[in-house]
DOGU-144217 format. One record per residue (C-alpha): residue in three letters; z, y, x; residue number from 1. Coordinates in nm, 4 decimals, m for minus. Layout:
<nodes>
 code        z        y        x pos
  ALA        Z        Y        X NUM
...
</nodes>
This chain:
<nodes>
 code        z        y        x pos
  MET   0.0975   0.3122   0.5569   1
  ALA  m0.1675   0.5998   0.5752   2
  GLY  m0.2786   0.6993   0.9131   3
  LYS  m0.5595   0.6670   1.1666   4
  TYR  m0.7465   0.3425   1.2688   5
  GLY  m0.9084   0.1966   1.5304   6
  PRO  m1.1589  m0.0988   1.6216   7
  ALA  m0.8748  m0.3366   1.6126   8
  SER  m0.7911  m0.2958   1.2458   9
  VAL  m1.1438  m0.4130   1.1320  10
  THR  m1.2019  m0.7635   1.0009  11
  VAL  m1.5505  m0.8548   0.8788  12
  THR  m1.6055  m1.1706   0.6685  13
  TYR  m1.9448  m1.3341   0.5630  14
  ASP  m2.0694  m1.6219   0.3710  15
  ASP  m2.2623  m1.8836   0.5825  16
  GLY  m2.4819  m1.9423   0.3562  17
  PRO  m2.6064  m1.8545  m0.0055  18
  GLY  m2.2650  m1.9463  m0.2388  19
  GLY  m2.1559  m2.0870   0.1103  20
  THR  m1.8303  m2.0565   0.3056  21
  GLY  m1.6436  m1.7253   0.4566  22
  ARG  m1.6428  m1.7074   0.8335  23
  ALA  m1.4924  m1.4558   1.0770  24
  ILE  m1.7594  m1.2566   1.2327  25
  THR  m1.5611  m0.9692   1.3280  26
  ASN  m1.5184  m1.0812   1.7404  27
  PHE  m1.9381  m1.0846   1.7872  28
  ILE  m2.0115  m0.7837   1.6243  29
  LEU  m2.1084  m0.5178   1.9066  30
  GLU  m2.2043  m0.1639   1.7576  31
  GLY  m1.9916  m0.1700   1.4722  32
  ILE  m2.0047  m0.1822   1.1186  33
  SER  m2.0476   0.0856   0.8128  34
  VAL  m2.0321   0.0403   0.4544  35
  LYS  m2.2514   0.3606   0.2394  36
  THR  m2.2652   0.3540  m0.0927  37
  SER  m2.5212   0.6300  m0.2508  38
  ALA  m2.5253   0.7895  m0.5764  39
  GLN  m2.8960   0.7894  m0.7609  40
  LEU  m2.9682   1.1502  m0.8205  41
  GLN  m3.2321   1.3529  m1.0472  42
  ASP  m3.3824   1.6549  m0.9523  43
  THR  m3.3093   1.8544  m1.3036  44
  THR  m3.4280   2.1780  m1.1808  45
  ALA  m3.5643   2.3830  m1.4038  46
  LEU  m3.8509   2.6621  m1.4355  47
  GLY  m3.6583   2.9565  m1.3165  48
  ASP  m3.4272   2.8725  m1.1546  49
  SER  m3.2895   3.0247  m0.8188  50
  ALA  m3.1918   2.7059  m0.6621  51
  THR  m3.2706   2.3441  m0.6991  52
  GLU  m3.0505   2.0948  m0.8848  53
  GLN  m2.9669   1.7458  m0.8855  54
  THR  m2.7993   1.5465  m1.1414  55
  PRO  m2.6182   1.1866  m1.1184  56
  THR  m2.7503   0.9410  m1.2842  57
  GLY  m2.5195   0.6734  m1.3252  58
  LEU  m2.6225   0.4582  m1.1030  59
  ILE  m2.4967   0.3793  m0.7673  60
  THR  m2.6438   0.1366  m0.4728  61
  ALA  m2.4755   0.0160  m0.1828  62
  GLU  m2.6701   0.0706   0.1392  63
  PRO  m2.8637  m0.1848   0.3882  64
  ILE  m2.5966  m0.3208   0.6553  65
  THR  m2.7473  m0.3937   0.9654  66
  LEU  m2.5508  m0.6074   1.2112  67
  THR  m2.5891  m0.6289   1.6143  68
  CYS  m2.3800  m0.9461   1.6916  69
  ILE  m2.3312  m1.1648   1.9971  70
  TRP  m2.5543  m1.4914   1.9470  71
  ASP  m2.2974  m1.7692   1.9359  72
  THR  m2.4344  m2.1335   1.8532  73
  THR  m2.0717  m2.3159   1.7924  74
  GLY  m2.1632  m2.5042   1.5209  75
  THR  m2.0548  m2.4077   1.1692  76
  THR  m1.8646  m2.0761   1.2717  77
  GLY  m2.1104  m1.9323   1.5413  78
  THR  m2.3143  m1.6247   1.3974  79
  HIS  m2.6301  m1.8872   1.4761  80
  ALA  m2.4893  m2.0405   1.2328  81
  VAL  m2.3763  m1.7913   0.9488  82
  LEU  m2.6793  m1.5121   1.0642  83
  GLY  m2.9505  m1.7797   1.1473  84
  THR  m3.1012  m1.8659   0.8449  85
  VAL  m3.2248  m1.5898   0.6010  86
  ASP  m3.2214  m1.6026   0.2079  87
  ASP  m3.5242  m1.7274   0.0613  88
  GLY  m3.4397  m1.9160  m0.2836  89
  PRO  m3.4947  m1.7143  m0.5908  90
  GLN  m3.2290  m1.9400  m0.7499  91
  ASP  m2.9850  m1.9554  m0.4453  92
  ALA  m2.6064  m1.7872  m0.4922  93
  THR  m2.5599  m1.4789  m0.3336  94
  ARG  m2.3491  m1.4328   0.0056  95
  THR  m2.0205  m1.2643   0.0147  96
  LEU  m1.9372  m0.9649   0.2474  97
  VAL  m1.5670  m0.8538   0.2970  98
  VAL  m1.4852  m0.5767   0.5253  99
  VAL  m1.1411  m0.4888   0.5627 100
  PHE  m1.0461  m0.1012   0.7345 101
  GLY  m0.7145   0.0238   0.8534 102
  ASP  m0.4337  m0.0405   0.6036 103
  SER  m0.6002  m0.3310   0.4145 104
  LYS  m0.9027  m0.0902   0.2327 105
  THR  m1.1570  m0.4082   0.1637 106
  ALA  m1.4449  m0.3431   0.0983 107
  THR  m1.6199  m0.6881  m0.1281 108
  VAL  m2.0294  m0.6570  m0.2064 109
  GLU  m2.2751  m0.9619  m0.3114 110
  THR  m2.5546  m0.9787  m0.0470 111
  ARG  m2.8785  m1.1429   0.0804 112
  LEU  m2.9444  m1.2213   0.4586 113
  ALA  m3.2775  m0.9928   0.4521 114
  SER  m3.3769  m1.0801   0.8305 115
  SER  m3.2581  m1.2309   1.1319 116
  GLU  m3.3305  m1.1474   1.4901 117
  VAL  m3.2500  m1.3066   1.8210 118
  VAL  m3.2820  m1.0824   2.0953 119
  ALA  m3.3488  m1.1803   2.4626 120
  SER  m3.3231  m0.8476   2.7258 121
  MET  m3.2899  m0.8104   3.0967 122
  GLY  m2.9543  m0.7736   3.2108 123
  SER  m2.7611  m0.8116   2.8493 124
  ILE  m2.6208  m1.1064   2.6984 125
  GLN  m2.8332  m1.2525   2.3827 126
  THR  m2.7786  m1.1138   2.0890 127
  ILE  m2.8633  m1.1450   1.6697 128
  VAL  m2.8993  m0.8824   1.4684 129
  ALA  m2.9521  m0.9299   1.0802 130
  GLU  m3.0397  m0.7001   0.8172 131
  ILE  m2.7556  m0.7699   0.4890 132
  VAL  m2.9204  m0.6350   0.1753 133
  PRO  m2.6206  m0.5392  m0.0892 134
  THR  m2.7298  m0.7067  m0.4280 135
  GLY  m2.4771  m0.4992  m0.6918 136
  ALA  m2.2259  m0.2552  m0.6452 137
  LEU  m2.0000  m0.2364  m0.3096 138
  THR  m1.6435  m0.2382  m0.4646 139
  TRP  m1.3051  m0.1071  m0.2814 140
  SER  m0.9541  m0.2671  m0.3444 141
</nodes>
């Protein structure tokens, strides 16, 4: 059903390693999540034009995603197990990120876990900050 939705209607699943098992990490995410795609444009401003022009090249980029989560060391399902080890094998499979928004609008993209940082600061619980880099097109279903 069409309408407006809040953060309680979002679910996030991410593989716990290259080619791994999808793990629900929704309840660990502190600062929300956004998925963004951009069209690659080329400047096509010709001599004599009175304004700049941009023309799509046909390429679309899924932008990197940064997640700030509660750092949890629970066995295979905590954020340390899912986000704690970056992808470093050139032959490794990708990791699947699935984000379901609102009325089941699902964004899916294959990715690499590019960075992982555990943060401890005064007056705060420990967090893990991960940068997820898409390796191809983000699809909606």
